[in-house]
N, C-alpha and C positions, 0 to 999 in steps of 0.2 A: 445640482445633482446629475449633471453632464455625463460622470464616470458612470453612472449606473444603466445596468441594462433598460431596455424600456419592458420586458417582457418580466423584470423581476420588480419593478416599482407596479406595474398591474397586478402581478399576485400577489406583492404585498399590499395593495388595496385591498382586493377581494379577500386577503387570509383576514384581514380587520374586521370586514363586516360579515363575513361568512357566519361564523359561530351566534352572531346575533339574531342573523336573519333564519339560521336555522333554528334555534330556539323559538323564536316567533310562529315560523311555520308552524311547529309540531304544539302549539297552543291554541292552533284554529281546528277547524273539522276537515284537515286534508286527508287524513288518512281515509276517514269513512266515504269522503264524497271520492275519494279515488276509486275504494272500492267496488263503489254501487253505481258508480257512471260506468258503461262501456267504453268510451272514448278518452277516458281520462288516461291513459298509457298514450296514444298517440297525442293527446294535447303535451302530454309532459315532455316528450319526444321534441315537439316543434319550441316548446320555452327553453329545453336545453340547447337546440341549436341557435336559437334567436340570441343566449345570453353569450355562448362561445363566439358565435361569427359577429353579433351585430355588437353587443357590449364589449367583451372584453378584447376583440380583434379592432374596435373602434379605440377604445383606450391606449393600445401598444402602438397604433398608428399615429393618434395624437400625441402623445410622450415622444415619439420619434420624431416626428414633426417638431415640435417645439425645440428638442435639442441642435435640431439643423436647422433652425430660422431664427429670428430675434425675439424678443418678446413684445415689439410691437405688431409683428406676423400673429404670435400666439395670441394676443389680446383681442385682434380682428379677428380671430375665429371663434373666439368664444364670444364677442358681439353678434356673429351671424348664425350660432346653433338654434339659440329660439327662432331665430326668423326664418330661417330654413326648415325648424321642424313645421310650424306652421302653414308655411308653403307647401312644406311635402303632406301635409293632413290634409290642407283644399286640396289638392291635386290629387288625392285618393278618395275623396268624395266626403271626408268629415267636415261635420256643420261647426264653422268658427263661429264662438258667440262673443260677446263683448267681455266677458269674466277671463277667456283667455287672451285678448289683446292685454287688457289692463295686468294679466300677470307678465306679460313680455315686455311691456313698459317697466313695471317692477324687478323683472330679471336685470333687465337692462340699465336701469338706475342704478341697481345695486354694483354690479359689476363696474360703472362708471365711477362712483365714489369709491369704490375699493382700490380703482387704480389712479384715481386722482390723488389719494391723500395717503399713500403709501411713501 
């Protein structure tokens, strides 16, 4: 998919999952909570900023990175994502428990098996 624009790839992935998450959102008490909580609009603005700048921009940059580098480099980035997430959480003061460490090991093992048996 080197000829496809990274923004188009990210947009397609969000377009595929967007309707399902929207349907799920409105099956919860989202509307009643957002109407009764005075801070809900501020929180929603921060969620939108986080999703656009954090998630969408990261996916676009990751797709650009994959196009410009080798598959080996992209695989190493995939291995590092859970490790960096744990380190960032610890740096931010979050408590890291054994369940999270086991989850990282399961993720890394899954990535290893997927890449080994291709």
